[in-house]
C-alpha positions in Angstrom: 53.6 58.1 136.0 52.7 57.9 132.4 55.0 59.9 130.4 54.7 61.3 126.7 57.8 61.7 124.7 57.0 64.5 122.1 54.1 65.9 123.6 54.1 69.0 121.8 52.5 67.6 118.7 49.0 67.0 117.8 48.7 63.3 118.9 50.7 63.9 122.1 48.6 66.6 123.1 45.3 64.8 122.6 46.8 61.7 124.2 47.3 63.9 127.2 43.9 64.8 127.3 42.7 60.9 127.0 45.5 59.8 129.8 43.6 61.8 132.5 40.6 59.2 132.4 43.4 56.7 133.8 45.8 58.7 135.9 46.7 62.2 137.6 50.6 61.3 137.0 51.1 62.5 133.4 54.6 63.6 132.3 54.9 65.8 129.3 58.4 65.7 127.6 59.3 68.0 124.8 61.7 70.9 124.1 59.0 73.3 125.3 56.4 71.4 127.2 53.0 73.0 127.9 50.1 71.8 130.3 47.1 70.1 128.9 45.9 69.0 132.2 46.3 71.0 135.4 48.0 68.3 137.0 50.6 67.4 134.4 54.4 67.5 135.2 56.3 69.2 132.3 59.8 68.1 131.3 62.2 69.9 129.2 64.4 67.6 127.3 66.3 67.4 124.0 65.4 64.0 123.0 68.7 63.5 121.2 70.5 63.1 124.4 70.2 59.6 125.4 70.9 60.7 129.1 68.0 63.2 128.9 66.1 60.4 127.3 66.7 58.3 130.5 65.9 60.9 132.9 62.7 61.9 131.2 61.5 58.0 131.7 63.1 57.5 135.1 60.0 56.6 137.4 57.5 56.0 134.3 55.4 53.2 134.3 54.3 53.6 130.8 56.0 55.6 127.9 54.6 56.9 125.0 56.4 57.9 121.8 54.6 60.4 119.8 57.7 62.3 118.2 57.3 64.0 115.0 60.4 64.6 113.6 60.9 67.1 110.4 59.8 65.3 107.3 63.2 64.8 105.7 64.8 61.5 105.2 68.1 62.6 106.6 66.6 63.7 109.6 64.8 60.6 110.2 67.9 58.4 109.4 70.0 60.6 111.7 67.4 60.8 114.5 64.9 57.9 114.6 67.1 54.9 115.4 69.2 56.6 118.2 66.2 57.8 119.8 64.3 54.6 119.8 67.6 52.3 121.1 68.0 55.2 124.0 63.8 54.7 124.9 64.2 50.7 124.6 67.4 51.2 127.1 65.9 53.2 129.5 62.5 51.3 129.4 64.3 48.4 130.4 66.4 49.8 133.1 63.4 51.6 134.7 61.0 48.6 134.1 58.8 50.8 132.0 56.2 49.7 129.6 56.4 51.2 125.8 53.5 52.4 123.3 55.2 53.3 120.1 52.7 55.4 117.9 53.5 54.6 114.3 52.4 54.9 110.6 51.9 52.3 107.7 55.2 53.4 105.9 57.0 50.0 106.7 54.5 47.7 104.6 54.8 46.5 101.2 53.3 48.4 98.6 51.1 45.6 97.4 49.4 46.2 100.8 48.1 49.4 100.4 44.6 48.2 98.8 43.9 46.8 102.3 46.4 47.3 105.4 46.4 44.8 108.2 48.6 44.2 111.2 49.7 41.3 109.3 50.6 43.2 106.1 54.2 41.9 104.7 56.8 44.3 106.0 58.8 45.3 102.9 59.1 49.1 102.7 59.2 50.7 99.0 60.7 54.1 100.2 63.7 55.2 102.2 61.2 56.8 104.9 59.7 53.1 105.2 63.0 51.6 105.7 63.6 53.8 108.7 60.4 52.8 110.2 60.9 49.2 109.7 63.8 49.2 111.5 62.8 50.9 114.5 59.6 48.9 114.7 62.0 45.9 114.5 64.1 47.1 117.0 61.1 47.3 119.5 59.4 44.2 118.5 62.7 42.1 118.4 63.1 43.0 122.1 59.4 42.0 122.8 59.9 38.7 121.2 63.1 38.2 123.3 61.1 38.9 126.6 63.4 41.9 127.5 60.8 44.5 126.8 57.2 45.0 127.4 55.7 47.0 124.5 53.3 47.4 121.8 52.9 49.4 118.6 49.8 51.6 117.9 49.5 52.1 114.2 47.6 55.0 112.3 46.8 55.5 108.6 47.6 59.1 107.4 45.5 61.3 109.6 43.2 64.3 110.0 41.6 66.1 112.8 41.0 69.5 114.7 44.2 71.7 115.0 46.3 69.2 113.0 49.2 70.6 111.5 50.7 67.8 110.0 48.1 66.4 107.8 48.5 66.2 103.9 44.3 66.2 104.0 43.9 69.2 106.1 47.1 70.8 104.2 45.9 70.3 100.6 42.1 70.6 101.1 40.7 72.1 104.1 43.2 75.1 104.5 43.2 75.6 100.8 39.5 76.0 100.8 39.5 78.1 104.0 42.0 80.2 102.3 39.9 80.7 99.1 42.3 78.9 97.1 41.2 75.2 95.1 41.9 72.2 96.8 45.0 69.8 95.3 44.7 66.4 95.1 47.7 64.1 94.7 48.1 62.0 91.7 44.4 61.1 91.0 40.8 62.1 92.3 39.3 58.7 91.9 41.2 56.4 94.3 39.8 55.9 98.1 41.8 57.0 100.9 41.6 56.0 104.5 42.3 58.8 107.0 42.4 58.2 110.8 40.7 61.0 113.1 43.5 62.0 115.6 41.0 62.2 118.5 40.2 58.8 118.1 43.7 57.7 117.6 44.7 59.3 121.0 41.9 57.6 122.8 42.5 54.3 121.5 46.3 54.9 122.3 45.4 55.6 125.8 43.2 52.6 126.3 46.0 50.5 124.7 48.4 51.7 127.3 46.2 50.9 129.9 45.1 47.5 129.0 47.6 44.9 130.1 46.9 42.2 127.4 47.2 44.6 124.5 50.9 44.5 125.0 53.1 42.3 122.8 51.2 43.1 119.6 50.5 45.7 117.0 47.2 47.4 116.5 45.9 49.2 113.8 44.0 52.2 115.6 40.4 52.8 114.7 39.5 54.4 111.4 36.1 54.8 109.3 36.0 51.7 107.3 33.9 54.1 104.4 37.0 55.2 102.5 36.2 58.3 100.2 38.0 59.1 97.0 39.9 62.7 96.6 37.0 64.1 94.9 34.7 62.9 97.7 36.9 64.7 100.3 37.0 67.8 98.7 32.9 67.4 98.1 32.7 66.7 102.2 34.7 69.6 103.1 33.3 72.0 100.6 29.8 71.2 101.6 30.4 71.9 105.2 32.2 75.2 104.5 29.8 76.3 102.0 32.7 76.4 99.3 32.9 75.9 95.4 34.2 72.2 95.3 36.3 72.8 92.4 39.8 71.3 92.8 43.1 70.4 90.9 44.9 67.3 90.6 48.9 67.3 90.8 50.7 64.7 88.6 53.5 63.0 89.7 55.6 65.1 87.3 54.1 68.3 89.0 54.9 67.1 91.9 58.6 66.2 91.1 58.6 69.9 89.5 57.5 71.3 92.5 59.8 69.4 94.6 62.7 71.0 93.2 61.7 74.4 94.8 59.6 72.9 97.8 61.4 70.5 100.3 58.2 68.9 101.5 56.9 68.2 97.9 60.2 66.6 97.2 60.0 64.2 100.4 56.9 63.5 99.5 57.5 62.2 95.7 58.6 58.6 97.0 55.3 58.0 98.5 53.3 58.8 95.6 52.5 55.0 95.6 50.0 55.6 98.5 48.0 57.8 96.3 48.1 56.1 92.7 45.8 53.2 94.1 42.9 52.8 96.8 44.5 53.0 100.3 42.3 51.2 102.8 43.4 50.7 106.4 41.6 48.2 108.2 41.1 48.7 112.3 38.7 45.5 112.7 41.0 44.0 115.5 40.9 47.0 117.6 37.3 47.6 116.9 36.2 44.4 117.9 38.3 43.7 120.8 37.0 47.3 122.5 33.9 47.5 121.0 35.0 50.8 119.4 33.4 52.7 116.4 35.4 55.2 114.8 34.2 58.6 114.3 32.5 58.9 110.8 34.4 61.1 108.1 31.4 63.6 108.2 31.6 63.8 112.0 35.4 64.4 111.7 35.1 67.1 109.1 32.2 69.0 110.8 34.9 69.0 113.9 37.6 70.0 111.9 35.6 73.2 110.2 33.9 73.8 113.8 37.5 74.2 115.5 38.5 76.8 112.7 
């Protein structure tokens, strides 16, 4: 049995599709799980309840965490550490391997221009400190030999049917709705984005590769990072739209944040937008001979799915 905790989101749904290549025993766990494959086992659970977490994990060989909590620091502080603690305890009790789907928030701000698996952990944001805490909880158990786990880390992501991507929300959806795309802080800096179907395929592969455990892996991401202006032009060309756009300054984002909670929460992450942001997935690509989907192909797929 391979179990996905937080199966209702974009990553969880795509991951369920990919896991079907490895097993026909897939358990989808969330508040309101829905089948992705015909043979999926649905398990309704409140992941804030440690007892429910243990019951959901019981009988699992591999457990994947693809949970996406609300983008609020208070929620992250309240919910992430207890969940990870409960998952670790259940995996140890039931001898299950753990795959944690992570982001780059824990890295030092100086690493933004070239993230690797060896970039220093020194989060400059409140959310980053939460991510560092939970990643360390997992890897400390790995180092102690008490847990078999790996961390699969993605850059900011985009892809078809994606509801939690800044790129999709600010560029693609604005173009689709006849509005000007909005860029954060600047239009001149390059920014890597991980394509969600690639991330899911790679996460499934890692979870089913015994010697991948005990490590951090950057999920495959096109190395040809684009500037904000180029991202707008790419989607506008594919959609036959006018590539005019506007740039939201740090001051404007702060002002909007007084009325829009997401923008308020985004403000502390602006250090990822005021310089080049490059995510290096060379380690994974070489180990698995994997070529990431190009941004051109990814944009076409996003537009094709509407």
